[in-house]
C-alpha positions in Angstrom: 185.0 -27.3 195.5 188.2 -27.4 192.9 187.7 -24.2 191.4 187.3 -22.5 194.7 190.6 -23.8 195.8 192.1 -22.4 192.5 190.9 -19.2 193.5 192.4 -19.2 196.9 195.8 -20.7 195.7 196.2 -18.0 192.9 194.7 -14.8 195.2 198.0 -14.9 197.4 200.2 -15.4 194.4 198.7 -12.3 192.9 198.7 -10.0 195.9 202.4 -11.3 196.4 203.4 -10.6 192.8 202.0 -7.5 192.6 203.5 -6.4 196.3 206.9 -7.6 194.7 206.6 -4.9 191.9 205.4 -2.3 193.7 208.6 -2.6 195.9 210.7 -2.7 192.8 208.8 0.0 191.0 209.1 2.4 194.1 213.0 1.4 194.5 213.8 2.6 190.9 211.8 5.6 191.0 213.2 6.8 194.0 216.9 6.3 192.7 215.7 8.1 189.7 214.3 11.1 191.8 217.2 10.7 194.6 220.0 11.0 191.5 218.1 13.7 189.7 218.3 16.2 192.8 221.5 15.3 193.4 222.2 16.3 189.7 220.2 19.4 190.0 221.8 20.6 193.4 225.8 19.9 192.0 224.8 21.9 188.7 223.3 24.8 190.9 226.5 24.5 193.1 228.8 24.8 190.4 226.8 27.4 188.7 227.3 29.4 192.1 230.8 29.1 192.3 231.5 30.0 188.8 229.3 33.2 189.3 230.9 34.0 192.6 234.5 33.3 191.7 235.1 34.5 188.5 235.6 37.8 187.1 233.0 38.5 184.3 233.6 42.1 182.6 230.8 43.2 180.4 232.1 44.5 177.1 230.8 47.8 176.1 228.8 48.1 172.6 228.3 50.6 170.2 224.7 50.8 169.9 223.6 52.1 166.0 220.5 54.1 167.6 222.5 55.9 170.3 222.9 59.8 169.8 226.4 59.6 171.5 228.7 58.7 168.4 
């Protein structure tokens, strides 16, 4: 009888322990992916702004195999 009581005591504690760790893992992973998405979005916005608002001029190069000298 005491063995059955031991199982009935530890089962709710085990379920509670698993639930707490599942919530902590979900919170940490959610934060990680939220910050990752934010950083990628910021990088894309900055790259787009640099592309739109800077004037990049191509430097013409003389190709060695070109027939025009």
